[in-house]
C-alpha positions in Angstrom: -74.7 13.5 -22.7 -76.3 11.0 -25.1 -74.1 8.3 -26.8 -75.2 6.3 -29.8 -73.8 2.8 -30.4 -73.6 2.1 -34.0 -72.6 -1.6 -34.1 -74.7 -4.2 -32.2 -72.9 -6.7 -30.1 -74.3 -10.2 -30.5 -74.2 -13.1 -28.2 -73.5 -16.6 -29.4 -77.1 -17.7 -29.3 -78.2 -14.8 -31.5 -76.4 -16.2 -34.6 -79.0 -16.9 -37.3 -82.1 -18.4 -35.8 -85.7 -17.9 -36.7 -88.0 -16.1 -34.3 -90.0 -19.3 -33.7 -88.6 -22.4 -31.9 -87.3 -25.0 -34.4 -86.1 -28.6 -34.5 -82.7 -27.3 -35.7 -82.2 -25.2 -32.5 -83.0 -28.3 -30.4 -80.0 -30.1 -31.8 -77.6 -27.5 -30.5 -75.2 -27.8 -27.6 -73.7 -25.0 -25.4 -70.0 -25.3 -24.8 -68.7 -23.4 -21.7 -64.9 -23.5 -21.6 -63.3 -22.7 -18.2 -59.7 -21.8 -18.6 -56.8 -19.6 -17.5 -56.8 -16.1 -19.0 -53.6 -16.7 -21.0 -55.4 -19.5 -23.0 -58.4 -17.5 -24.1 -56.8 -16.4 -27.5 -56.2 -20.0 -28.5 -59.8 -20.9 -27.9 -61.1 -17.8 -29.6 -59.0 -18.7 -32.7 -60.5 -22.1 -32.8 -64.1 -20.7 -32.6 -63.4 -18.0 -35.2 -62.0 -20.7 -37.5 -65.3 -22.6 -37.1 -67.3 -19.4 -37.8 -68.6 -19.4 -34.2 -69.2 -16.4 -32.0 -68.4 -16.5 -28.3 -69.0 -14.6 -25.1 -66.2 -14.3 -22.6 -66.9 -14.0 -18.8 -64.5 -13.2 -16.0 -64.9 -15.8 -13.2 -63.3 -16.4 -9.9 -62.7 -20.0 -8.8 -62.2 -21.4 -5.4 -60.2 -24.6 -5.2 -56.8 -26.1 -4.7 -55.0 -24.0 -7.3 -52.3 -21.5 -6.3 -51.8 -18.4 -8.3 -48.4 -16.9 -9.2 -48.2 -13.3 -8.0 -45.6 -10.6 -8.5 -44.7 -8.0 -5.8 -42.0 -5.4 -5.4 -39.7 -8.1 -4.0 -40.1 -10.5 -6.9 -42.3 -13.4 -7.9 -43.7 -16.0 -5.6 -46.6 -18.5 -5.2 -49.4 -17.7 -2.8 -52.5 -19.5 -1.9 -55.2 -17.1 -2.7 -58.9 -17.2 -1.6 -59.8 -17.6 -5.3 -58.1 -17.9 -8.7 -59.0 -15.8 -11.7 -60.3 -17.7 -14.7 -62.2 -17.0 -17.9 -65.3 -18.7 -19.2 -65.7 -18.8 -23.0 -69.3 -19.8 -24.0 -70.6 -20.6 -27.4 -73.4 -22.6 -29.1 -72.6 -25.3 -31.7 -74.5 -27.9 -33.7 -74.6 -31.2 -31.9 -72.8 -32.9 -34.9 -69.8 -30.5 -34.5 -69.2 -30.8 -30.8 -66.5 -33.5 -30.9 -64.6 -31.7 -33.7 -64.7 -28.3 -32.0 -63.5 -29.8 -28.7 -60.8 -31.8 -30.4 -59.5 -28.6 -32.1 -59.6 -26.7 -28.8 -57.6 -29.5 -27.1 -55.0 -29.3 -29.9 -54.8 -25.5 -29.7 -54.1 -25.6 -25.9 -51.5 -28.4 -26.1 -53.1 -30.6 -23.5 -51.5 -29.1 -20.4 -53.8 -26.1 -19.8 -56.1 -27.5 -17.2 -59.0 -26.2 -19.2 -62.5 -27.8 -18.7 -65.3 -27.9 -21.3 -68.9 -28.2 -20.0 -71.3 -29.4 -22.7 -75.0 -28.9 -22.0 -78.1 -29.4 -24.0 -79.8 -26.3 -25.5 -83.6 -26.8 -25.1 -84.3 -24.0 -27.5 -83.1 -20.8 -29.1 -85.6 -18.1 -29.7 -84.7 -14.7 -31.1 -86.3 -11.8 -29.4 
């Protein structure tokens, strides 16, 4: 059976860049937001409002967090080997980083425990 996919899925770094490396792409930053699954919609809304694309990854974290679980007997808190998180990644212009992070913080209300990792993008090349 042969399936054809009509719409192409794009990653955040495939936005609108030329095929050759440029000075503009070197002034970009990659934002990786690590957060609880219930907070993903708020972050995606902020990014869409800024006309930014994003890629969402499922990640498992090991740390001090405890995860709330439900069983047939009710709800309880258990210490699990890992906690389930989401990572939302996007690429933004360096000049917009503070504004985008500020709007993310506002959307999450400050008590989310989310973390944003900002890293330099050396280059973006479209293949």
